[in-house]
Residue frames relative to the residue before (quaternion, step in Angstrom):
aa qw qx qy qz dx dy dz
H 1.0000 0.0000 0.0000 0.0000 0.00 0.00 0.00
R 0.2221 -0.7895 0.5595 0.1198 3.56 -0.63 1.12
Q 0.0557 -0.7832 0.6185 0.0317 3.55 -1.01 0.81
S 0.1931 0.7405 -0.6260 0.1501 3.51 -0.98 0.91
K 0.5302 -0.6359 0.4410 0.3465 3.56 -1.02 0.64
Y 0.6697 0.5098 -0.3016 0.4480 3.63 1.23 -0.29
L 0.5310 0.6729 -0.4031 0.3206 3.61 1.16 -0.43
N 0.7766 0.3013 -0.1635 0.5286 3.60 1.00 -0.75
N 0.3869 0.7224 -0.4850 0.3052 3.58 1.19 0.43
R 0.2940 -0.8045 0.4916 0.1568 3.59 -0.11 1.30
A 0.6272 0.5485 -0.3518 0.4267 3.59 1.00 -0.73
E 0.6938 0.4555 -0.2823 0.4811 3.58 0.92 -0.83
N 0.6732 0.5075 -0.3029 0.4445 3.58 0.90 -0.88
S 0.6387 0.5505 -0.3374 0.4185 3.60 1.05 -0.64
H 0.6808 0.4803 -0.2931 0.4689 3.60 1.22 -0.29
Q 0.4515 0.6810 -0.4635 0.3428 3.58 1.22 0.07
P 0.6516 -0.5591 0.3390 0.3846 3.62 -1.05 0.69
T 0.6581 0.4932 -0.3348 0.4598 3.61 0.93 -0.75
R 0.6416 0.5123 -0.3301 0.4657 3.60 1.01 -0.70
Q 0.6255 0.5270 -0.3399 0.4643 3.59 1.02 -0.72
R 0.6526 0.4985 -0.3140 0.4765 3.58 0.98 -0.79
E 0.6343 0.5227 -0.3357 0.4601 3.61 0.97 -0.79
R 0.6463 0.5203 -0.3174 0.4592 3.59 0.94 -0.87
A 0.6628 0.5033 -0.3015 0.4652 3.57 0.98 -0.84
M 0.6599 0.5337 -0.3079 0.4300 3.61 1.10 -0.66
K 0.5076 0.7014 -0.4106 0.2861 3.61 1.14 -0.51
G 0.7269 0.4691 -0.2550 0.4320 3.61 0.97 -0.75
F 0.5991 0.5908 -0.3598 0.4032 3.61 1.21 -0.06
R 0.4860 -0.6828 0.4731 0.2718 3.55 -1.12 0.73
S 0.8129 0.1181 -0.0577 0.5674 3.59 1.03 -0.63
P 0.6032 -0.5691 0.4162 0.3728 3.58 -1.15 0.54
T 0.6065 0.5673 -0.3575 0.4272 3.60 1.08 -0.66
N 0.6758 0.4757 -0.2928 0.4808 3.58 0.89 -0.92
A 0.6285 0.5323 -0.3331 0.4590 3.56 1.02 -0.79
Q 0.6758 0.4979 -0.3027 0.4514 3.59 0.89 -0.89
K 0.6140 0.5434 -0.3498 0.4532 3.59 1.01 -0.75
F 0.6855 0.4785 -0.2799 0.4721 3.55 0.91 -0.97
L 0.7178 0.4815 -0.2687 0.4250 3.56 0.78 -1.03
S 0.5839 0.5676 -0.3907 0.4291 3.59 1.09 -0.49
V 0.6794 0.4347 -0.2745 0.5236 3.57 1.10 -0.67
F 0.6323 0.5683 -0.3237 0.4153 3.57 0.96 -0.94
S 0.6824 0.4945 -0.2968 0.4490 3.58 0.89 -0.90
A 0.6584 0.4861 -0.3161 0.4799 3.60 1.16 -0.45
V 0.7295 0.4366 -0.2335 0.4719 3.58 1.00 -0.83
S 0.5860 0.6492 -0.3547 0.3305 3.57 1.00 -0.84
P 0.6820 0.4868 -0.3244 0.4389 3.67 0.76 -0.84
H 0.5413 0.6243 -0.3989 0.3977 3.59 1.20 -0.46
F 0.7660 0.3490 -0.1803 0.5089 3.57 1.06 -0.76
R 0.7051 0.3828 -0.2690 0.5328 3.58 1.25 0.19
P 0.0527 -0.8113 0.5818 0.0239 3.60 0.26 1.17
R 0.6137 -0.5414 0.4144 0.3980 3.54 -1.23 0.35
R 0.2703 -0.8380 0.4571 0.1256 3.54 0.24 1.39
H 0.6649 0.5293 -0.3162 0.4217 3.59 0.92 -0.81
L 0.6611 0.5052 -0.3096 0.4602 3.58 1.22 -0.29
L 0.7196 0.4396 -0.2266 0.4874 3.59 1.27 -0.25
T 0.4318 -0.6314 0.5645 0.3102 3.53 -1.21 0.53
A 0.6880 -0.4949 0.3248 0.4198 3.60 -1.20 0.39
P 0.6842 0.4632 -0.3197 0.4638 3.67 0.79 -0.82
D 0.6398 0.5168 -0.3255 0.4666 3.60 1.04 -0.73
Y 0.6276 0.5346 -0.3265 0.4623 3.56 1.05 -0.80
R 0.6664 0.4956 -0.3042 0.4666 3.61 0.88 -0.91
A 0.6511 0.5043 -0.3170 0.4704 3.59 0.96 -0.83
E 0.6551 0.5136 -0.3085 0.4604 3.59 0.94 -0.88
M 0.6752 0.4846 -0.2997 0.4685 3.60 0.92 -0.86
T 0.5998 0.5439 -0.3610 0.4627 3.60 1.06 -0.64
I 0.6515 0.5081 -0.3020 0.4757 3.57 0.97 -0.90
R 0.6849 0.4989 -0.2903 0.4447 3.57 0.86 -0.97
F 0.6756 0.4695 -0.3061 0.4790 3.61 0.97 -0.76
T 0.5923 0.5454 -0.3667 0.4661 3.60 1.12 -0.55
I 0.6456 0.5045 -0.3112 0.4815 3.58 0.96 -0.87
W 0.6593 0.5128 -0.3103 0.4540 3.59 0.89 -0.93
N 0.6603 0.5086 -0.3092 0.4580 3.59 0.95 -0.87
K 0.6298 0.5161 -0.3376 0.4722 3.61 1.04 -0.70
I 0.6734 0.5046 -0.2986 0.4503 3.57 0.90 -0.91
T 0.7621 0.3872 -0.2036 0.4773 3.58 0.88 -0.95
G 0.4684 -0.7041 0.4257 0.3220 3.60 1.26 -0.21
V 0.4174 0.6917 -0.4801 0.3418 3.57 1.20 0.42
P 0.4331 -0.6946 0.4948 0.2918 3.63 -0.81 0.90
A 0.5577 -0.6123 0.4488 0.3357 3.56 -1.15 0.68
A 0.5332 -0.6213 0.4738 0.3243 3.53 -1.17 0.68
P 0.5122 -0.6703 0.4341 0.3161 3.62 -0.97 0.75
């Protein structure tokens, strides 16, 4: 039996990748539709979630500007004025 003050920490466990995928699946009617979405979601999601704790605020803003520019080029969305 393992005991640790972190094992039952709901706040920490809810941020684990599997928990994020489960939360995203809640709105789907069938597991097939959920899997189709999540297979793409898991590939695209990290693009918009850089490791924030490793960046200063100006670096984070610059990085997100670059990432959204790349995303807009890929999806064909015109840049905001």
